[in-house]
C-alpha positions as CSV (number, residue, x, y, z in Angstrom):
1,M,-17.1,37.5,-55.3
2,G,-18.5,37.6,-51.8
3,L,-18.1,33.9,-51.3
4,R,-14.5,33.9,-52.5
5,K,-13.7,36.8,-50.2
6,E,-15.3,35.0,-47.3
7,Y,-13.4,31.8,-48.1
8,S,-10.2,33.6,-48.4
9,M,-10.6,35.3,-45.0
10,S,-11.5,32.0,-43.4
11,T,-8.4,30.2,-44.8
12,S,-6.1,33.0,-43.9
13,S,-7.3,32.9,-40.3
14,L,-6.1,29.3,-40.2
15,N,-2.6,30.4,-41.0
16,T,-2.2,32.7,-37.9
17,P,0.6,31.9,-35.4
18,Q,-2.1,31.0,-32.9
19,A,-3.5,28.4,-35.3
20,F,-0.1,26.9,-36.0
21,R,0.6,26.7,-32.2
22,A,-2.8,25.0,-31.6
23,E,-2.1,22.5,-34.4
24,A,1.4,21.8,-33.0
25,E,0.0,21.3,-29.5
26,T,-2.6,18.9,-30.8
27,E,0.0,16.8,-32.6
28,L,2.2,16.8,-29.5
29,V,-0.7,15.5,-27.3
30,C,-1.2,12.8,-29.9
31,D,2.4,11.8,-29.8
32,E,2.6,8.0,-29.1
33,R,5.5,8.6,-26.6
34,L,2.8,9.9,-24.2
35,Y,0.9,6.6,-24.3
36,Q,3.4,3.8,-25.2
37,F,4.9,2.4,-22.0
38,N,5.6,-1.3,-22.8
39,K,9.4,-1.2,-21.9
40,I,8.7,0.9,-18.7
41,C,5.9,-1.4,-17.6
42,R,8.0,-4.5,-18.2
43,A,10.9,-3.1,-16.1
44,T,8.4,-2.3,-13.3
45,L,6.8,-5.7,-13.5
46,S,10.2,-7.3,-13.0
47,G,10.7,-5.2,-9.8
48,Q,13.4,-3.0,-11.5
49,A,12.2,0.4,-10.3
50,A,15.5,2.2,-11.0
51,L,15.5,1.0,-14.6
52,A,11.9,1.9,-15.1
53,Q,12.6,5.4,-13.8
54,L,15.5,5.9,-16.2
55,L,13.4,4.7,-19.1
56,M,10.6,7.1,-18.1
57,K,13.0,10.1,-17.9
58,N,14.5,9.3,-21.3
59,Q,11.1,8.9,-22.9
60,A,9.8,12.1,-21.4
61,M,12.7,14.3,-22.5
62,F,10.9,15.5,-25.5
63,I,8.4,17.4,-23.3
64,A,10.9,18.5,-20.7
65,E,12.0,21.7,-22.5
66,R,8.4,22.8,-23.0
67,N,7.6,22.6,-19.3
68,D,4.0,22.0,-20.2
69,V,2.0,21.0,-17.1
70,R,-0.7,19.5,-19.2
71,L,1.7,17.2,-21.0
72,Y,3.3,16.1,-17.7
73,R,0.0,15.1,-16.4
74,V,-1.1,13.4,-19.6
75,F,2.1,11.3,-19.6
76,L,1.8,10.3,-15.9
77,N,-1.9,9.5,-16.2
78,A,-1.3,7.3,-19.2
79,M,1.7,5.6,-17.5
80,N,-0.4,5.0,-14.4
81,Q,-3.2,3.5,-16.4
82,A,-0.8,1.3,-18.4
83,H,0.6,-0.3,-15.2
84,Y,-2.9,-0.8,-13.8
85,H,-4.0,-2.7,-16.8
86,L,-0.8,-4.7,-17.1
87,F,-1.2,-5.9,-13.5
88,L,-4.8,-6.8,-14.2
89,H,-3.7,-8.9,-17.1
90,E,-0.6,-10.5,-15.5
91,F,-1.9,-11.2,-12.0
92,D,-5.7,-11.1,-12.6
93,I,-6.0,-8.6,-9.7
94,S,-7.2,-5.0,-9.6
95,L,-4.9,-2.4,-8.0
96,H,-7.5,0.3,-8.3
97,E,-6.7,1.8,-4.9
98,L,-3.1,2.1,-5.8
99,C,-4.0,3.5,-9.2
100,Y,-6.3,6.1,-7.5
101,K,-3.6,7.0,-5.0
102,H,-1.2,7.7,-7.9
103,G,-3.9,9.8,-9.7
104,L,-3.9,12.2,-6.7
105,V,-0.1,12.5,-7.0
106,F,0.2,13.6,-10.7
107,H,-2.6,16.1,-10.4
108,E,-0.2,18.1,-8.2
109,V,2.6,18.2,-10.8
110,E,3.6,21.7,-12.0
111,T,7.3,21.4,-12.9
112,W,9.8,19.0,-14.4
113,E,11.1,18.2,-10.9
114,D,7.5,17.5,-9.8
115,F,7.1,15.3,-12.8
116,L,10.2,13.2,-11.9
117,R,9.2,12.9,-8.3
118,A,5.6,11.8,-9.1
119,G,6.9,9.4,-11.7
120,R,9.3,7.8,-9.2
121,E,6.4,7.4,-6.7
122,I,4.2,5.7,-9.3
123,L,6.9,3.4,-10.5
124,D,8.1,2.5,-7.0
125,G,4.6,1.7,-6.0
126,Y,4.0,-0.7,-8.9
127,A,7.5,-2.2,-8.6
128,K,6.9,-3.0,-4.9
129,A,3.5,-4.5,-5.8
130,A,5.2,-6.7,-8.4
131,I,7.8,-7.9,-5.9
132,A,5.0,-8.6,-3.4
133,M,3.2,-10.7,-6.0
134,R,6.2,-12.8,-6.9
135,E,8.0,-13.3,-3.6
136,G,7.6,-16.4,-1.5
137,D,4.1,-17.8,-2.0
138,N,3.4,-14.9,-4.4
139,T,1.1,-13.3,-2.0
140,G,3.2,-11.2,0.4
141,I,1.0,-12.5,3.3
142,P,4.0,-13.6,5.4
143,R,5.2,-10.1,5.3
144,V,1.8,-8.8,6.5
145,I,1.9,-11.3,9.4
146,Q,5.3,-10.0,10.4
147,Y,4.0,-6.5,10.2
148,I,1.0,-7.3,12.4
149,R,3.2,-8.9,15.0
150,S,5.5,-5.9,15.0
151,H,2.7,-3.3,15.3
152,L,0.2,-4.8,17.7
153,D,0.0,-1.5,19.5
154,G,-0.7,0.4,16.3
155,D,-3.2,0.9,13.5
156,L,-3.9,-2.5,12.0
157,S,-6.9,-1.5,9.9
158,L,-7.6,-3.3,6.6
159,E,-6.5,-0.2,4.7
160,V,-3.1,-0.2,6.4
161,L,-2.5,-4.0,6.0
162,A,-3.7,-4.1,2.4
163,D,-1.4,-1.3,1.6
164,Q,1.6,-3.3,2.7
165,V,1.1,-5.6,-0.3
166,Y,-0.6,-3.0,-2.6
167,L,-3.9,-4.8,-2.8
168,N,-7.5,-3.6,-2.5
169,K,-9.1,-4.5,0.9
170,S,-11.5,-7.1,-0.5
171,Y,-8.9,-9.1,-2.4
172,F,-6.5,-8.8,0.5
173,C,-9.0,-10.4,2.9
174,T,-9.7,-13.2,0.5
175,L,-6.0,-13.9,-0.1
176,F,-5.3,-13.8,3.7
177,R,-7.9,-16.4,4.4
178,E,-6.7,-18.6,1.5
179,V,-3.1,-18.5,2.8
180,T,-3.7,-18.7,6.6
181,G,-7.1,-20.3,6.8
182,K,-8.1,-17.5,9.1
183,N,-10.1,-14.3,9.0
184,V,-7.7,-11.4,9.2
185,T,-9.7,-9.6,12.0
186,H,-9.8,-12.8,14.1
187,F,-6.0,-13.3,13.5
188,I,-5.2,-9.8,14.8
189,R,-7.4,-10.3,17.8
190,A,-5.7,-13.7,18.6
191,E,-2.2,-12.1,18.3
192,R,-3.2,-9.2,20.6
193,M,-4.6,-11.6,23.1
194,R,-1.5,-13.7,23.0
195,Q,0.5,-10.5,23.6
196,A,-1.8,-9.6,26.5
197,D,-1.2,-13.1,28.0
198,L,2.6,-12.6,27.9
199,L,2.4,-9.2,29.4
200,L,0.0,-10.0,32.2
201,V,1.9,-13.1,33.3
202,G,5.4,-11.9,32.7
203,T,5.4,-8.2,33.6
204,D,4.0,-5.8,36.3
205,Y,2.5,-3.4,33.8
206,S,-0.9,-2.2,34.7
207,V,-3.9,-3.4,32.8
208,E,-4.2,0.1,31.3
209,E,-0.6,-0.1,30.0
210,I,-1.1,-3.6,28.6
211,A,-4.3,-2.5,26.8
212,K,-2.3,0.3,25.0
213,R,0.5,-2.1,24.2
214,C,-2.0,-4.4,22.6
215,G,-3.6,-1.7,20.5
216,Y,-6.6,-0.9,22.7
217,N,-7.1,2.8,23.6
218,S,-9.9,1.8,26.1
219,S,-8.9,-0.5,29.0
220,A,-12.6,-1.2,29.5
221,Y,-13.0,-2.4,25.9
222,F,-9.7,-4.4,26.2
223,A,-11.1,-6.1,29.3
224,T,-14.3,-7.0,27.5
225,V,-12.5,-8.5,24.6
226,F,-10.1,-10.3,26.9
227,K,-12.9,-11.8,29.0
228,R,-14.7,-13.0,25.8
229,Y,-11.4,-14.7,24.7
230,Y,-10.2,-16.2,28.0
231,N,-13.4,-16.3,30.0
232,M,-12.1,-14.1,32.8
233,Q,-11.0,-10.6,33.5
234,P,-7.3,-9.6,32.9
235,S,-6.6,-9.0,36.6
236,E,-8.1,-12.4,37.5
237,Y,-6.1,-14.1,34.8
238,R,-2.9,-12.6,36.1
239,L,-3.6,-13.6,39.7
240,R,-4.5,-17.2,38.8
241,H,-1.5,-17.7,36.6
242,R,0.9,-16.3,39.2
243,E,-0.6,-18.5,41.8
244,M,-0.1,-21.5,39.5
245,I,3.5,-20.5,39.0
246,A,4.1,-20.0,42.7
247,E,2.6,-23.4,43.5
248,S,4.8,-25.0,40.8
249,V,7.9,-23.3,42.2
250,E,6.9,-24.4,45.8
251,G,6.3,-27.9,44.7
252,G,9.7,-28.1,43.0
253,A,11.4,-26.8,46.1
254,N,9.7,-29.5,48.3
255,E,10.7,-32.2,45.9
256,C,14.3,-31.0,46.1
257,S,14.2,-30.9,50.0
258,Y,12.7,-34.4,50.0
259,E,15.5,-35.8,47.8
260,T,18.1,-34.2,50.0
């Protein structure tokens, strides 16, 4: 009798509203729509971010009415991981830094609007990465070179440059050398010195101003790098080149007067 009563009590406790809710929530978390992202990933991989976002929204409607923060985050986390592994398979590269960056985004999701915003950011990031992989020589390095030349006075750290093509720093450096035949740090220094050459010879900017325009906060450090590159101080370089130009102009004028 005691055993039957105990069994009866235990089974009745499983039929409480709380138990039914817990069971329903468990079934919902196991719903394959939280983990199956093949169509979304394929749209992203083809660079169609808008289509991927529409597919995401339609697929997530079943959890929209519940406004369950946990389900939002499970969905976004799984979608982020699905894209990471697809890129690893398709391109044989690891976008772990982009994956980590997106992980920080979905951890802040609290509402449906937050969910959509975070989802768009994740899909946009992977779509841009896909386009970068497929454009031109499939590396995006030409775009990085253009970025470098347009931002010589700014931050050209490896983190910033690698982020332009959504690659991790190590792979970006390897890829840059393969495409250009140059070390990325040496390439940036050469471009900044070329810019310094043009400004010293062609403008009246002070050395301090030229240093800033070439991305050096310290004019003393700029002068050190410049001397190592051109074997003379910036002021000396400017003076010599202007003397050469003056001599050239004067020689041309003499030739004209002789011919006359």
